[in-house]
C-alpha positions as CSV (number, residue, x, y, z in Angstrom):
1,X,107.3,108.0,103.8
2,X,110.0,110.7,103.2
3,X,111.9,109.3,106.2
4,X,112.6,106.3,104.0
5,X,112.7,107.6,100.4
6,X,113.8,110.7,98.5
7,X,111.9,111.5,95.3
8,X,112.8,114.2,92.8
9,X,111.1,117.5,94.0
10,X,109.4,117.9,90.6
11,X,107.5,114.6,91.2
12,X,106.6,115.6,94.8
13,X,105.3,119.0,93.5
14,X,103.2,117.3,90.8
15,X,101.7,115.1,93.4
16,X,100.9,118.0,95.6
17,X,99.3,119.9,92.7
18,X,97.1,116.9,91.9
19,X,98.9,116.1,88.6
20,X,99.8,112.7,90.0
21,X,96.9,110.9,91.7
22,X,97.1,109.1,95.0
23,X,97.2,105.6,93.5
24,X,100.0,106.4,91.1
25,X,101.9,108.2,93.8
26,X,101.6,105.1,96.0
27,X,102.9,103.1,93.1
28,X,106.0,105.4,92.8
29,X,106.6,105.2,96.5
30,X,106.4,101.4,96.7
31,X,108.9,101.0,93.9
32,X,111.2,103.6,95.5
33,X,111.0,101.9,98.9
34,X,112.0,98.6,97.4
35,X,114.8,100.3,95.4
36,X,116.2,101.9,98.5
37,X,115.8,99.0,100.9
38,X,114.8,95.8,99.2
39,X,112.2,93.5,100.7
40,X,108.5,93.1,100.1
41,X,105.6,95.3,99.3
42,X,102.1,94.0,100.2
43,X,99.2,96.4,99.9
44,X,97.3,97.1,103.1
45,X,94.4,95.3,101.4
46,X,96.4,92.1,101.3
47,X,95.2,89.6,103.9
48,X,98.0,87.2,104.8
49,X,97.0,83.6,105.3
50,X,100.4,81.9,105.5
51,X,104.1,82.8,105.5
52,X,105.7,84.1,102.3
53,X,106.9,80.9,100.4
54,X,110.7,80.3,100.3
55,X,110.6,80.1,96.5
56,X,109.5,83.8,96.5
57,X,112.0,84.7,99.2
58,X,114.8,83.3,97.0
59,X,113.9,85.4,94.0
60,X,115.8,88.6,93.2
61,X,112.5,90.0,91.8
62,X,109.0,88.7,91.7
63,X,105.5,89.9,90.8
64,X,102.3,88.0,90.1
65,X,101.2,88.0,86.5
66,X,97.7,89.2,85.4
67,X,95.7,86.3,84.1
68,X,92.5,85.6,82.4
69,X,90.3,85.2,85.5
70,X,90.8,88.3,87.6
71,X,90.8,91.9,86.4
72,X,92.3,92.1,82.9
73,X,95.3,90.5,81.2
74,X,95.7,94.0,79.7
75,X,97.5,95.1,82.9
76,X,100.1,92.3,82.3
77,X,101.2,92.1,86.0
78,X,99.9,93.2,89.4
79,X,101.8,95.3,91.9
80,X,99.9,94.7,95.1
81,X,102.7,92.3,96.0
82,X,106.3,92.9,94.9
83,X,109.4,91.1,96.1
84,X,112.7,92.6,95.2
85,X,116.3,92.5,96.4
86,X,118.0,95.9,96.7
87,X,119.7,96.4,93.4
88,X,117.6,93.9,91.4
89,X,117.9,95.0,87.7
90,X,114.2,94.6,86.9
91,X,113.2,96.9,89.8
92,X,116.0,99.4,89.0
93,X,115.1,99.7,85.3
94,X,111.3,99.8,86.1
95,X,111.9,102.5,88.6
96,X,113.9,104.6,86.2
97,X,111.1,104.4,83.6
98,X,108.5,105.4,86.1
99,X,110.5,108.4,87.4
100,X,111.5,109.5,83.9
101,X,107.9,109.4,82.8
102,X,106.7,111.5,85.7
103,X,109.6,114.0,85.3
104,X,108.4,114.8,81.8
105,X,104.6,114.3,81.9
106,X,101.8,115.9,83.9
107,X,99.1,113.2,83.7
108,X,98.8,109.4,83.6
109,X,98.0,107.7,80.3
110,X,96.3,104.8,81.9
111,X,95.3,103.5,85.4
112,X,97.7,100.6,84.8
113,X,100.4,102.7,83.4
114,X,103.2,101.5,85.8
115,X,102.3,97.9,85.0
116,X,102.3,98.7,81.3
117,X,105.7,100.4,81.6
118,X,107.0,97.2,83.2
119,X,105.6,95.2,80.2
120,X,107.4,97.6,77.8
121,X,110.6,97.1,79.8
122,X,110.6,93.3,79.7
123,X,109.6,93.2,76.0
124,X,112.2,95.6,74.8
125,X,115.3,95.6,77.1
126,X,117.4,92.5,76.4
127,X,118.7,92.3,80.0
128,X,115.3,92.8,81.5
129,X,113.9,90.2,79.0
130,X,116.4,87.7,80.3
131,X,115.7,88.3,84.0
132,X,112.0,88.3,83.4
133,X,112.2,85.0,81.6
134,X,114.0,83.5,84.7
135,X,111.3,84.8,87.1
136,X,108.6,82.4,87.9
137,X,105.4,83.5,86.0
138,X,102.6,82.8,88.5
139,X,99.0,83.9,87.8
140,X,97.5,86.3,90.4
141,X,94.2,84.3,90.4
142,X,94.8,82.3,93.6
143,X,95.6,85.5,95.4
144,X,92.3,87.1,94.4
145,X,89.8,84.2,94.5
146,X,88.6,84.5,98.1
147,X,87.5,88.1,98.1
148,X,86.6,88.6,94.5
149,X,84.5,85.4,94.1
150,X,83.3,84.5,97.6
151,X,83.3,87.6,99.7
152,X,79.5,87.7,100.1
153,X,79.0,83.9,100.2
154,X,78.2,82.2,103.5
155,X,81.4,81.5,105.4
156,X,82.6,77.9,105.2
157,X,85.9,77.1,107.0
158,X,86.7,74.1,104.8
159,X,86.2,76.1,101.7
160,X,88.3,79.0,103.2
161,X,91.1,76.6,103.9
162,X,90.9,75.2,100.4
163,X,90.9,78.6,98.7
164,X,93.8,80.0,100.8
165,X,96.0,76.9,100.4
166,X,97.1,78.1,96.9
167,X,98.4,81.5,98.0
168,X,100.0,83.1,101.1
169,X,97.7,86.2,100.8
170,X,94.4,87.2,99.5
171,X,93.7,90.6,98.0
172,X,90.7,92.3,99.5
173,X,89.2,95.8,99.0
174,X,88.5,98.6,101.4
175,X,85.4,99.7,99.4
176,X,83.3,96.6,100.1
177,X,81.6,96.6,103.6
178,X,81.5,93.2,105.1
179,X,78.2,91.4,105.5
180,X,77.4,89.3,108.5
181,X,77.9,85.5,108.2
182,X,79.9,85.8,105.0
183,X,83.6,85.3,104.0
184,X,84.0,89.1,104.1
185,X,82.9,89.3,107.7
186,X,85.1,86.3,108.7
187,X,88.1,87.9,107.1
188,X,87.5,91.1,109.0
189,X,87.0,89.2,112.3
190,X,90.3,87.3,111.7
191,X,92.1,90.6,111.6
192,X,91.0,91.7,115.1
């Protein structure tokens, strides 16, 4: 990753000492990669079912919002998929908050801390508030439905097509071993 980004040495040292966990360090790296290069971040547990929609491609910055049906609305937004143009204000300001936090602190305050920092940004910074209001606010639910609700149900192609028609990717999880004949096994087989 350090072929593509440069982080403050204090943050790298905190990660190496275990003060920054793997998940939070990955969050730092994804934001830093987008800051330096622009583009897209999709977690490795994201299963693409269609091309990225043009309406997302045309956004300077886009994240899915946490909704009522998956996980918790407490986290405000999700960061398993991020679209950002290099230089997008929302990403730049969010990145600055994340780096500033880790430069001064030695532990996380919450698993969803980076998402909560983003929420703080868009609620308190007038420029961020404006850009965030212009960003389409799309619930993450369609991107999580297949795995989180149907992973161990018997596979049905018609239902698969129906469930994946509302989103270009589905969030899966590496901790759940697939079961024969289910959606989870079909997804794994499609990746071969």
